[in-house]
gemmi code that builds the backbone of each chain (N, CA, C; Angstrom):
import gemmi

chains = {
    "A": [
        ("ARG", (-94.745, -23.591, -49.954), (-95.744, -24.054, -48.973), (-95.451, -25.499, -48.574)),
        ("LYS", (-95.476, -25.752, -47.272), (-95.238, -27.108, -46.816), (-96.404, -27.997, -47.192)),
        ("GLU", (-96.102, -29.298, -47.360), (-97.152, -30.220, -47.789), (-98.257, -30.357, -46.758)),
        ("VAL", (-97.864, -30.432, -45.498), (-98.832, -30.558, -44.414), (-98.454, -29.543, -43.331)),
        ("GLU", (-99.368, -28.683, -43.014), (-99.074, -27.626, -42.043), (-100.013, -27.688, -40.852)),
        ("GLN", (-99.418, -27.522, -39.693), (-100.179, -27.476, -38.461), (-99.686, -26.328, -37.604)),
        ("ASP", (-100.570, -25.774, -36.822), (-100.194, -24.783, -35.826), (-99.496, -25.537, -34.705)),
        ("PRO", (-98.232, -25.228, -34.415), (-97.510, -26.013, -33.404), (-98.027, -25.829, -31.983)),
        ("GLY", (-98.772, -24.715, -31.750), (-99.265, -24.452, -30.405), (-98.140, -23.922, -29.535)),
        ("PRO", (-98.132, -24.195, -28.218), (-99.068, -25.112, -27.574), (-100.442, -24.498, -27.332)),
        ("PHE", (-101.429, -25.372, -27.351), (-102.759, -25.006, -26.942), (-102.862, -25.374, -25.458)),
        ("ASN", (-103.107, -24.377, -24.652), (-103.151, -24.560, -23.205), (-104.595, -24.360, -22.762)),
        ("VAL", (-105.271, -25.448, -22.358), (-106.701, -25.365, -22.060), (-106.997, -25.987, -20.714)),
        ("PRO", (-108.074, -25.547, -20.056), (-108.449, -26.166, -18.786), (-109.206, -27.467, -19.030)),
        ("GLU", (-109.188, -28.309, -18.035), (-109.999, -29.528, -18.095), (-111.435, -29.185, -18.434)),
        ("GLY", (-112.036, -30.029, -19.270), (-113.434, -29.829, -19.620), (-113.643, -28.941, -20.831)),
        ("ALA", (-112.586, -28.301, -21.278), (-112.734, -27.398, -22.429), (-112.858, -28.196, -23.721)),
        ("THR", (-113.349, -27.509, -24.733), (-113.373, -28.056, -26.084), (-112.275, -27.360, -26.884)),
        ("VAL", (-111.504, -28.147, -27.582), (-110.385, -27.575, -28.351), (-110.384, -28.185, -29.746)),
        ("ALA", (-110.002, -27.379, -30.706), (-109.984, -27.848, -32.103), (-108.662, -27.514, -32.754)),
        ("PHE", (-108.162, -28.461, -33.538), (-106.940, -28.263, -34.309), (-107.276, -28.378, -35.786)),
        ("ASN", (-106.619, -27.579, -36.579), (-106.733, -27.703, -38.027), (-105.400, -28.103, -38.626)),
        ("CYS", (-105.485, -28.708, -39.774), (-104.292, -29.109, -40.507), (-104.584, -28.893, -41.986)),
        ("THR", (-103.724, -28.188, -42.681), (-103.925, -27.969, -44.114), (-102.930, -28.803, -44.908)),
        ("TYR", (-103.347, -29.237, -46.076), (-102.469, -30.016, -46.942), (-102.471, -29.408, -48.334)),
        ("SER", (-101.371, -29.582, -49.037), (-101.207, -28.893, -50.316), (-101.518, -29.769, -51.525)),
        ("ASN", (-101.440, -31.084, -51.360), (-101.622, -31.987, -52.487), (-103.101, -32.346, -52.646)),
        ("SER", (-103.715, -31.810, -53.682), (-105.146, -32.040, -53.876), (-105.459, -33.502, -54.204)),
        ("ALA", (-104.426, -34.280, -54.561), (-104.637, -35.692, -54.870), (-104.599, -36.562, -53.624)),
        ("SER", (-104.411, -35.968, -52.460), (-104.343, -36.739, -51.223), (-105.642, -37.495, -51.009)),
        ("GLN", (-105.493, -38.725, -50.502), (-106.678, -39.569, -50.383), (-106.922, -40.112, -48.989)),
        ("SER", (-105.869, -40.232, -48.196), (-106.044, -40.804, -46.855), (-105.539, -39.801, -45.832)),
        ("PHE", (-106.277, -39.738, -44.745), (-105.968, -38.724, -43.731), (-106.104, -39.345, -42.345)),
        ("PHE", (-105.186, -38.969, -41.486), (-105.176, -39.569, -40.155), (-104.763, -38.527, -39.121)),
        ("TRP", (-105.182, -38.767, -37.907), (-104.635, -38.052, -36.752), (-103.911, -39.077, -35.879)),
        ("TYR", (-102.694, -38.721, -35.487), (-101.910, -39.523, -34.571), (-101.694, -38.715, -33.297)),
        ("ARG", (-101.486, -39.448, -32.234), (-101.148, -38.828, -30.965), (-99.746, -39.289, -30.580)),
        ("GLN", (-98.936, -38.343, -30.111), (-97.602, -38.703, -29.648), (-97.374, -38.113, -28.267)),
        ("ASP", (-97.168, -38.994, -27.299), (-96.817, -38.563, -25.958), (-95.315, -38.334, -25.901)),
        ("CYS", (-94.930, -37.558, -24.911), (-93.520, -37.193, -24.771), (-92.648, -38.443, -24.669)),
        ("ARG", (-91.635, -38.510, -25.505), (-90.656, -39.593, -25.494), (-91.271, -40.953, -25.847)),
        ("LYS", (-92.391, -40.905, -26.552), (-93.033, -42.134, -27.006), (-93.223, -42.079, -28.521)),
        ("GLU", (-93.579, -43.242, -29.089), (-93.822, -43.277, -30.520), (-95.217, -42.747, -30.844)),
        ("PRO", (-95.437, -42.276, -32.076), (-96.777, -41.856, -32.478), (-97.722, -43.053, -32.507)),
        ("LYS", (-98.954, -42.804, -32.105), (-99.968, -43.856, -32.140), (-101.196, -43.344, -32.876)),
        ("LEU", (-101.752, -44.203, -33.704), (-102.915, -43.829, -34.486), (-104.077, -43.482, -33.571)),
        ("LEU", (-104.616, -42.295, -33.740), (-105.773, -41.854, -32.967), (-107.054, -42.171, -33.736)),
        ("MET", (-107.102, -41.688, -34.968), (-108.268, -41.983, -35.785), (-108.014, -41.647, -37.247)),
        ("SER", (-108.721, -42.359, -38.091), (-108.708, -42.041, -39.509), (-109.728, -40.935, -39.750)),
        ("VAL", (-109.561, -40.236, -40.849), (-110.481, -39.146, -41.186), (-111.155, -39.493, -42.503)),
        ("TYR", (-112.447, -39.693, -42.468), (-113.189, -40.063, -43.660), (-113.893, -38.839, -44.233)),
        ("SER", (-114.273, -38.962, -45.476), (-114.959, -37.841, -46.144), (-116.228, -37.444, -45.395)),
        ("SER", (-116.867, -38.430, -44.795), (-118.122, -38.179, -44.082), (-117.887, -37.762, -42.633)),
        ("GLY", (-116.631, -37.629, -42.259), (-116.337, -37.311, -40.870), (-116.238, -38.580, -40.052)),
        ("ASN", (-115.690, -38.451, -38.870), (-115.478, -39.612, -38.027), (-115.527, -39.177, -36.571)),
        ("GLU", (-116.287, -39.901, -35.781), (-116.410, -39.552, -34.364), (-116.085, -40.775, -33.524)),
        ("ASP", (-115.296, -40.557, -32.484), (-114.945, -41.638, -31.574), (-114.953, -41.058, -30.165)),
        ("GLY", (-116.062, -41.234, -29.494), (-116.184, -40.691, -28.147), (-116.094, -39.182, -28.146)),
        ("ARG", (-115.109, -38.660, -27.451), (-114.947, -37.209, -27.344), (-114.224, -36.596, -28.531)),
        ("PHE", (-113.793, -37.415, -29.438), (-112.976, -36.958, -30.563), (-113.782, -36.990, -31.861)),
        ("THR", (-113.710, -35.898, -32.598), (-114.369, -35.822, -33.898), (-113.378, -35.300, -34.921)),
        ("ALA", (-113.260, -36.020, -36.014), (-112.368, -35.595, -37.095), (-113.198, -35.304, -38.327)),
        ("GLN", (-112.829, -34.254, -39.040), (-113.551, -33.898, -40.253), (-112.579, -33.548, -41.362)),
        ("LEU", (-113.060, -33.748, -42.577), (-112.269, -33.473, -43.770), (-113.006, -32.464, -44.632)),
        ("ASN", (-112.301, -31.459, -45.077), (-112.847, -30.482, -46.025), (-111.952, -30.488, -47.253)),
        ("ARG", (-112.384, -31.231, -48.254), (-111.556, -31.373, -49.462), (-111.480, -30.066, -50.250)),
        ("ALA", (-112.559, -29.324, -50.261), (-112.570, -28.085, -51.055), (-111.510, -27.116, -50.548)),
        ("SER", (-111.381, -27.032, -49.239), (-110.413, -26.111, -48.651), (-109.124, -26.811, -48.260)),
        ("GLN", (-109.069, -28.116, -48.478), (-107.878, -28.906, -48.223), (-107.404, -28.784, -46.779)),
        ("TYR", (-108.309, -29.110, -45.869), (-107.869, -29.198, -44.482), (-108.650, -30.280, -43.765)),
        ("ILE", (-108.045, -30.763, -42.702), (-108.729, -31.670, -41.794), (-108.699, -31.064, -40.403)),
        ("SER", (-109.634, -31.481, -39.606), (-109.728, -30.919, -38.264), (-109.906, -32.026, -37.245)),
        ("LEU", (-109.518, -31.719, -36.034), (-109.724, -32.623, -34.902), (-110.332, -31.815, -33.769)),
        ("LEU", (-111.467, -32.273, -33.285), (-112.159, -31.606, -32.187), (-112.134, -32.525, -30.981)),
        ("ILE", (-111.717, -31.985, -29.873), (-111.708, -32.747, -28.622), (-112.654, -32.061, -27.650)),
        ("ARG", (-113.665, -32.796, -27.228), (-114.625, -32.248, -26.271), (-114.271, -32.732, -24.869)),
        ("ASP", (-114.674, -31.932, -23.875), (-114.498, -32.323, -22.463), (-113.052, -32.797, -22.221)),
        ("SER", (-112.108, -31.947, -22.485), (-110.688, -32.305, -22.393), (-110.331, -32.884, -21.027)),
        ("LYS", (-109.480, -33.895, -21.084), (-108.949, -34.535, -19.877), (-107.467, -34.222, -19.758)),
        ("LEU", (-106.968, -34.317, -18.545), (-105.530, -34.122, -18.355), (-104.730, -35.081, -19.223)),
        ("SER", (-105.263, -36.281, -19.383), (-104.567, -37.306, -20.153), (-104.564, -37.038, -21.657)),
        ("ASP", (-105.306, -36.035, -22.082), (-105.275, -35.675, -23.505), (-104.024, -34.866, -23.854)),
        ("SER", (-103.291, -34.431, -22.866), (-102.075, -33.652, -23.109), (-101.090, -34.494, -23.920)),
        ("ALA", (-100.736, -33.990, -25.083), (-99.876, -34.728, -26.009), (-99.651, -33.845, -27.231)),
        ("THR", (-98.904, -34.380, -28.164), (-98.763, -33.739, -29.479), (-99.608, -34.504, -30.473)),
        ("TYR", (-100.392, -33.779, -31.253), (-101.300, -34.391, -32.215), (-100.757, -34.156, -33.631)),
        ("LEU", (-100.488, -35.245, -34.312), (-99.877, -35.192, -35.628), (-100.926, -35.430, -36.714)),
        ("CYS", (-100.902, -34.585, -37.686), (-101.757, -34.733, -38.868), (-100.962, -35.502, -39.915)),
        ("VAL", (-101.589, -36.489, -40.535), (-100.888, -37.326, -41.505), (-101.723, -37.443, -42.765)),
        ("VAL", (-101.070, -37.271, -43.894), (-101.767, -37.275, -45.179), (-101.056, -38.227, -46.129)),
        ("ASN", (-101.819, -39.080, -46.792), (-101.281, -39.977, -47.831), (-101.780, -39.535, -49.195)),
        ("SER", (-100.861, -39.465, -50.142), (-101.290, -39.188, -51.514), (-101.881, -40.446, -52.113)),
        ("GLY", (-102.657, -40.279, -53.136), (-103.340, -41.402, -53.738), (-102.417, -42.512, -54.160)),
        ("GLY", (-102.699, -43.713, -53.703), (-101.927, -44.872, -54.116), (-100.578, -45.004, -53.456)),
        ("SER", (-100.233, -44.098, -52.582), (-98.919, -44.163, -51.951), (-99.047, -44.604, -50.507)),
        ("TYR", (-98.155, -45.476, -50.110), (-98.110, -45.880, -48.714), (-97.242, -44.943, -47.889)),
        ("ILE", (-96.597, -44.003, -48.543), (-95.673, -43.124, -47.833), (-96.415, -41.879, -47.408)),
        ("PRO", (-96.620, -41.729, -46.117), (-97.399, -40.587, -45.637), (-96.530, -39.359, -45.441)),
        ("THR", (-97.192, -38.250, -45.351), (-96.536, -36.992, -45.003), (-97.062, -36.565, -43.640)),
        ("PHE", (-96.138, -36.330, -42.733), (-96.500, -35.962, -41.374), (-96.411, -34.450, -41.193)),
        ("GLY", (-97.376, -33.907, -40.488), (-97.245, -32.537, -40.033), (-96.287, -32.478, -38.854)),
        ("ARG", (-95.944, -31.267, -38.460), (-94.997, -31.094, -37.355), (-95.648, -31.334, -36.004)),
        ("GLY", (-96.982, -31.385, -35.995), (-97.662, -31.660, -34.738), (-98.147, -30.407, -34.040)),
        ("THR", (-99.230, -30.571, -33.305), (-99.796, -29.508, -32.468), (-99.754, -29.974, -31.026)),
        ("SER", (-99.154, -29.174, -30.195), (-99.014, -29.531, -28.790), (-100.244, -29.076, -28.004)),
        ("LEU", (-100.801, -29.984, -27.240), (-101.946, -29.686, -26.383), (-101.553, -29.916, -24.933)),
        ("ILE", (-101.831, -28.923, -24.115), (-101.615, -29.041, -22.668), (-102.950, -28.790, -21.987)),
        ("VAL", (-103.437, -29.786, -21.289), (-104.676, -29.645, -20.522), (-104.306, -29.503, -19.058)),
        ("HIS", (-104.735, -28.418, -18.436), (-104.368, -28.178, -17.034), (-105.604, -28.230, -16.147)),
        ("PRO", (-105.353, -28.519, -14.855), (-106.499, -28.640, -13.912), (-107.244, -27.316, -13.773)),
    ],
    "B": [
        ("SER", (-104.170, -54.075, -35.595), (-102.906, -53.356, -35.728), (-101.732, -54.305, -35.533)),
        ("ALA", (-100.573, -53.926, -36.065), (-99.381, -54.736, -35.938), (-98.658, -54.423, -34.637)),
        ("VAL", (-97.995, -55.449, -34.103), (-97.165, -55.250, -32.912), (-95.715, -55.221, -33.380)),
        ("ILE", (-95.036, -54.160, -33.032), (-93.687, -53.916, -33.535), (-92.730, -53.778, -32.365)),
        ("SER", (-91.616, -54.452, -32.453), (-90.592, -54.310, -31.424), (-89.302, -53.811, -32.070)),
        ("GLN", (-88.547, -53.081, -31.300), (-87.259, -52.572, -31.754), (-86.207, -52.876, -30.702)),
        ("LYS", (-85.015, -53.175, -31.207), (-83.880, -53.383, -30.326), (-82.675, -52.687, -30.888)),
        ("PRO", (-81.842, -52.029, -30.091), (-82.064, -51.773, -28.663), (-83.065, -50.645, -28.458)),
        ("SER", (-83.535, -50.497, -27.249), (-84.453, -49.398, -26.960), (-83.691, -48.088, -26.816)),
        ("ARG", (-82.456, -48.193, -26.393), (-81.609, -47.008, -26.286), (-80.146, -47.437, -26.283)),
        ("ASP", (-79.288, -46.519, -26.657), (-77.853, -46.803, -26.618), (-77.081, -45.497, -26.587)),
        ("ILE", (-75.920, -45.569, -25.991), (-74.982, -44.453, -25.995), (-73.736, -44.953, -26.702)),
        ("CYS", (-73.357, -44.271, -27.761), (-72.258, -44.759, -28.600), (-71.208, -43.678, -28.778)),
        ("GLN", (-70.016, -44.105, -29.065), (-68.937, -43.161, -29.329), (-68.914, -42.785, -30.797)),
        ("ARG", (-68.513, -41.576, -31.060), (-68.418, -41.135, -32.453), (-67.482, -42.047, -33.236)),
        ("GLY", (-67.831, -42.227, -34.491), (-67.015, -43.072, -35.362), (-67.434, -44.530, -35.388)),
        ("THR", (-68.255, -44.936, -34.433), (-68.717, -46.318, -34.400), (-70.045, -46.437, -35.154)),
        ("SER", (-70.533, -47.666, -35.250), (-71.802, -47.924, -35.947), (-72.749, -48.667, -35.017)),
        ("LEU", (-74.032, -48.463, -35.234), (-75.055, -49.148, -34.447), (-76.102, -49.705, -35.395)),
        ("THR", (-76.476, -50.953, -35.176), (-77.543, -51.568, -35.966), (-78.784, -51.712, -35.115)),
        ("ILE", (-79.883, -51.198, -35.625), (-81.161, -51.243, -34.943), (-82.037, -52.289, -35.644)),
        ("GLN", (-82.686, -53.112, -34.841), (-83.527, -54.168, -35.398), (-84.998, -53.824, -35.204)),
        ("CYS", (-85.787, -54.206, -36.169), (-87.240, -53.997, -36.119), (-87.926, -55.309, -36.481)),
        ("GLN", (-88.775, -55.773, -35.587), (-89.483, -57.050, -35.789), (-90.977, -56.795, -35.702)),
        ("VAL", (-91.709, -57.350, -36.662), (-93.169, -57.187, -36.686), (-93.801, -58.552, -36.492)),
        ("ASP", (-94.975, -58.572, -35.858), (-95.605, -59.854, -35.545), (-96.425, -60.412, -36.702)),
        ("SER", (-96.456, -59.706, -37.832), (-97.200, -60.194, -38.989), (-96.507, -59.698, -40.250)),
        ("GLN", (-96.799, -60.328, -41.362), (-96.178, -59.907, -42.611), (-96.778, -58.574, -43.061)),
        ("VAL", (-95.906, -57.669, -43.429), (-96.344, -56.342, -43.862), (-95.670, -55.992, -45.176)),
        ("THR", (-96.390, -55.232, -45.975), (-95.838, -54.843, -47.271), (-94.743, -53.798, -47.111)),
        ("MET", (-95.057, -52.774, -46.348), (-94.169, -51.622, -46.283), (-93.568, -51.483, -44.896)),
        ("MET", (-92.277, -51.230, -44.862), (-91.604, -50.887, -43.618), (-90.801, -49.623, -43.860)),
        ("PHE", (-90.801, -48.768, -42.875), (-90.148, -47.471, -43.000), (-89.241, -47.225, -41.798)),
        ("TRP", (-88.256, -46.411, -42.046), (-87.394, -45.940, -40.965), (-87.458, -44.416, -40.905)),
        ("TYR", (-87.711, -43.925, -39.691), (-87.810, -42.493, -39.448), (-86.780, -42.070, -38.416)),
        ("ARG", (-86.514, -40.784, -38.420), (-85.709, -40.173, -37.366), (-86.515, -39.009, -36.804)),
        ("GLN", (-86.415, -38.852, -35.495), (-87.092, -37.734, -34.850), (-86.172, -37.133, -33.806)),
        ("GLN", (-85.782, -35.896, -34.035), (-84.940, -35.219, -33.071), (-85.820, -34.486, -32.078)),
        ("PRO", (-85.298, -34.212, -30.887), (-86.129, -33.650, -29.810), (-86.907, -32.428, -30.272)),
        ("GLY", (-88.215, -32.465, -30.037), (-89.055, -31.332, -30.369), (-89.323, -31.146, -31.844)),
        ("GLN", (-88.867, -32.087, -32.642), (-89.027, -31.957, -34.092), (-90.018, -32.986, -34.628)),
        ("SER", (-90.371, -32.776, -35.889), (-91.277, -33.715, -36.528), (-90.520, -34.960, -36.983)),
        ("LEU", (-91.271, -35.935, -37.432), (-90.681, -37.151, -37.980), (-90.069, -36.857, -39.339)),
        ("THR", (-88.903, -37.425, -39.578), (-88.242, -37.321, -40.878), (-88.054, -38.722, -41.431)),
        ("LEU", (-88.597, -38.963, -42.605), (-88.456, -40.276, -43.223), (-87.046, -40.446, -43.748)),
        ("ILE", (-86.392, -41.522, -43.322), (-85.048, -41.829, -43.815), (-85.148, -42.638, -45.109)),
        ("ALA", (-85.927, -43.734, -45.045), (-86.008, -44.616, -46.202), (-87.156, -45.587, -46.054)),
        ("THR", (-87.535, -46.149, -47.176), (-88.486, -47.254, -47.225), (-87.685, -48.531, -47.389)),
        ("ALA", (-87.924, -49.483, -46.503), (-87.199, -50.754, -46.561), (-87.961, -51.704, -47.468)),
        ("ASN", (-87.361, -52.082, -48.568), (-88.008, -52.928, -49.554), (-87.544, -54.369, -49.383)),
        ("GLN", (-88.481, -55.289, -49.343), (-88.129, -56.687, -49.162), (-87.478, -57.228, -50.421)),
        ("GLY", (-86.276, -57.752, -50.284), (-85.583, -58.373, -51.403), (-84.892, -57.431, -52.353)),
        ("SER", (-84.896, -56.151, -52.051), (-84.189, -55.199, -52.914), (-83.669, -54.035, -52.076)),
        ("GLU", (-82.932, -53.168, -52.716), (-82.315, -52.050, -52.001), (-83.389, -51.087, -51.487)),
        ("ALA", (-83.110, -50.499, -50.354), (-84.032, -49.535, -49.786), (-84.135, -48.283, -50.652)),
        ("THR", (-85.230, -47.587, -50.516), (-85.450, -46.325, -51.225), (-85.226, -45.189, -50.254)),
        ("TYR", (-84.198, -44.388, -50.502), (-83.802, -43.350, -49.567), (-84.415, -41.997, -49.929)),
        ("GLU", (-84.725, -41.249, -48.909), (-85.225, -39.888, -49.094), (-84.044, -38.935, -49.289)),
        ("SER", (-84.384, -37.777, -49.791), (-83.357, -36.765, -50.025), (-82.613, -36.455, -48.732)),
        ("GLY", (-81.298, -36.451, -48.836), (-80.480, -36.153, -47.676), (-79.989, -37.374, -46.927)),
        ("PHE", (-80.443, -38.543, -47.321), (-80.027, -39.786, -46.670), (-79.443, -40.724, -47.722)),
        ("VAL", (-78.313, -41.347, -47.383), (-77.631, -42.213, -48.349), (-77.349, -43.573, -47.746)),
        ("ILE", (-77.207, -44.536, -48.636), (-77.040, -45.925, -48.206), (-75.756, -46.127, -47.421)),
        ("ASP", (-74.701, -45.409, -47.772), (-73.434, -45.613, -47.070), (-73.539, -45.221, -45.597)),
        ("LYS", (-74.347, -44.247, -45.310), (-74.509, -43.767, -43.937), (-75.586, -44.558, -43.193)),
        ("PHE", (-76.625, -44.947, -43.885), (-77.758, -45.638, -43.264), (-78.103, -46.908, -44.041)),
        ("PRO", (-77.230, -47.881, -44.054), (-77.574, -49.133, -44.749), (-78.757, -49.826, -44.084)),
        ("ILE", (-79.621, -50.365, -44.909), (-80.856, -50.995, -44.446), (-80.955, -52.376, -45.048)),
        ("SER", (-81.393, -53.313, -44.229), (-81.680, -54.652, -44.746), (-83.147, -54.965, -44.512)),
        ("ARG", (-83.694, -55.794, -45.402), (-85.076, -56.263, -45.236), (-85.129, -57.676, -45.808)),
        ("PRO", (-84.682, -58.648, -45.044), (-84.585, -60.009, -45.575), (-85.922, -60.698, -45.758)),
        ("ASN", (-86.948, -60.260, -45.038), (-88.273, -60.875, -45.185), (-89.347, -59.854, -44.831)),
        ("LEU", (-90.593, -60.292, -44.788), (-91.710, -59.357, -44.626), (-91.999, -59.001, -43.162)),
        ("THR", (-91.188, -59.508, -42.239), (-91.436, -59.201, -40.830), (-90.239, -58.576, -40.121)),
        ("PHE", (-89.145, -58.341, -40.828), (-87.919, -57.925, -40.155), (-87.129, -56.950, -41.011)),
        ("SER", (-86.525, -55.969, -40.332), (-85.650, -55.025, -41.021), (-84.609, -54.511, -40.034)),
        ("THR", (-83.478, -54.101, -40.563), (-82.467, -53.446, -39.734), (-82.054, -52.135, -40.376)),
        ("LEU", (-81.710, -51.198, -39.522), (-81.133, -49.923, -39.934), (-79.801, -49.772, -39.215)),
        ("THR", (-78.761, -49.497, -39.950), (-77.459, -49.240, -39.352), (-77.136, -47.756, -39.472)),
        ("VAL", (-76.728, -47.176, -38.385), (-76.243, -45.802, -38.398), (-74.723, -45.906, -38.360)),
        ("SER", (-74.080, -45.526, -39.458), (-72.648, -45.763, -39.632), (-71.823, -44.534, -39.299)),
        ("ASN", (-70.612, -44.796, -38.842), (-69.652, -43.713, -38.599), (-70.332, -42.541, -37.887)),
        ("MET", (-70.861, -42.834, -36.732), (-71.736, -41.889, -36.045), (-71.031, -40.632, -35.586)),
        ("SER", (-71.774, -39.558, -35.582), (-71.341, -38.278, -35.032), (-72.428, -37.798, -34.073)),
        ("PRO", (-72.119, -36.825, -33.230), (-73.147, -36.329, -32.298), (-74.430, -35.874, -32.989)),
        ("GLU", (-74.319, -35.426, -34.235), (-75.510, -34.988, -34.975), (-76.488, -36.128, -35.258)),
        ("ASP", (-76.014, -37.359, -35.129), (-76.883, -38.526, -35.332), (-77.696, -38.858, -34.089)),
        ("SER", (-77.453, -38.161, -32.999), (-78.228, -38.397, -31.788), (-79.688, -38.071, -32.068)),
        ("SER", (-80.549, -39.048, -31.852), (-81.943, -38.893, -32.233), (-82.719, -40.119, -31.774)),
        ("ILE", (-84.014, -40.077, -32.013), (-84.817, -41.289, -31.863), (-85.045, -41.850, -33.254)),
        ("TYR", (-84.790, -43.126, -33.402), (-85.000, -43.808, -34.679), (-86.210, -44.725, -34.532)),
        ("LEU", (-87.147, -44.546, -35.439), (-88.419, -45.261, -35.355), (-88.637, -46.110, -36.595)),
        ("CYS", (-89.037, -47.327, -36.351), (-89.463, -48.219, -37.415), (-90.978, -48.137, -37.508)),
        ("SER", (-91.511, -48.156, -38.690), (-92.959, -48.193, -38.817), (-93.342, -49.134, -39.947)),
        ("VAL", (-94.590, -49.577, -39.889), (-95.087, -50.475, -40.919), (-96.401, -49.952, -41.452)),
        ("GLY", (-96.677, -50.284, -42.707), (-97.939, -49.930, -43.323), (-98.337, -51.041, -44.259)),
        ("GLY", (-99.499, -50.852, -44.896), (-99.927, -51.852, -45.855), (-100.363, -53.146, -45.208)),
        ("THR", (-100.885, -53.058, -43.982), (-101.427, -54.253, -43.351), (-102.821, -54.518, -43.909)),
        ("ALA", (-103.401, -55.572, -43.470), (-104.730, -55.917, -43.946), (-105.763, -54.865, -43.585)),
        ("GLU", (-105.448, -54.009, -42.625), (-106.427, -53.028, -42.169), (-106.383, -51.742, -42.975)),
        ("GLY", (-105.529, -51.706, -43.967), (-105.473, -50.486, -44.759), (-104.106, -49.877, -44.721)),
        ("ASN", (-104.026, -48.583, -45.018), (-102.690, -48.017, -45.105), (-102.328, -47.134, -43.929)),
        ("GLU", (-102.915, -47.397, -42.782), (-102.445, -46.700, -41.591), (-101.036, -47.169, -41.280)),
        ("GLN", (-100.300, -46.340, -40.592), (-98.966, -46.730, -40.165), (-98.967, -47.006, -38.673)),
        ("TYR", (-98.137, -47.982, -38.308), (-97.952, -48.303, -36.902), (-96.469, -48.253, -36.604)),
        ("PHE", (-96.157, -47.704, -35.449), (-94.772, -47.438, -35.111), (-94.253, -48.366, -34.030)),
        ("GLY", (-92.967, -48.670, -34.154), (-92.282, -49.324, -33.060), (-92.017, -48.323, -31.957)),
        ("PRO", (-91.534, -48.794, -30.817), (-91.321, -47.920, -29.656), (-90.138, -46.984, -29.804)),
        ("GLY", (-89.324, -47.202, -30.818), (-88.210, -46.297, -31.050), (-86.928, -46.727, -30.381)),
        ("THR", (-85.826, -46.247, -30.933), (-84.499, -46.457, -30.362), (-83.900, -45.086, -30.111)),
        ("ARG", (-83.595, -44.827, -28.854), (-83.031, -43.524, -28.477), (-81.518, -43.619, -28.519)),
        ("LEU", (-80.929, -42.921, -29.467), (-79.479, -42.985, -29.680), (-78.820, -41.689, -29.246)),
        ("THR", (-77.794, -41.831, -28.446), (-76.965, -40.695, -28.053), (-75.544, -40.979, -28.486)),
        ("VAL", (-74.967, -40.055, -29.225), (-73.591, -40.216, -29.697), (-72.717, -39.199, -28.976)),
        ("THR", (-71.685, -39.698, -28.347), (-70.809, -38.806, -27.569), (-69.459, -38.596, -28.261)),
    ],
}
model = gemmi.Model(1)
for chain_id, residues in chains.items():
    chain = gemmi.Chain(chain_id)
    for i, (resn, *xyz) in enumerate(residues, 1):
        res = gemmi.Residue()
        res.name, res.seqid = resn, gemmi.SeqId(i, " ")
        for name, pos in zip(("N", "CA", "C"), xyz):
            atom = gemmi.Atom()
            atom.name, atom.element = name, gemmi.Element(name[0])
            atom.pos, atom.b_iso = gemmi.Position(*pos), 0.0
            res.add_atom(atom)
        chain.add_residue(res)
    model.add_chain(chain)
structure = gemmi.Structure()
structure.add_model(model)
structure.setup_entities()
């Protein structure tokens, strides 16, 4: 089993739709969780951290389920500009070296 | 967040030659990393650049092929040695361990094509 798994997609949704991505991780000792966004031919950029209590930033909501070892990202009212690859990132306890998922591709169309 | 620059942004090199990529950060950081990302693929960690000591390489990557320097807390270089077309990729520098926690921030990347 891979350490961090994501559905590669692509998720093809119309503008205004709500879309959700899940990411599962195998290391139960993982302590830090993040979602990154990567546009085509660009570097990954931090989208949001994922806290135990959940985290919301505008149209984006991230949640953590430790019991089932997954994190999720919900995007409401999708915009064309949301089209990108979304990377799930997990850090094990005390380690600065993260594990990246392969990414989930999102395409928002008019 | 940290501001990271990389040079060169892109290069086309002949096989058998070497290229050194520079990474500069605008603040002192504990951890610096070098990644490779091939088209359509996920990020692959090459090594952790340790200040004042030898880099820590991941499985499949060796110092002779990817020598790394880290002379201080704001600068690192990665050299891709004796290049082959299989080394064509995007090379990304990233930093972590800033005052804001252990999020990682990435440089803009160096797009390398080996002919």
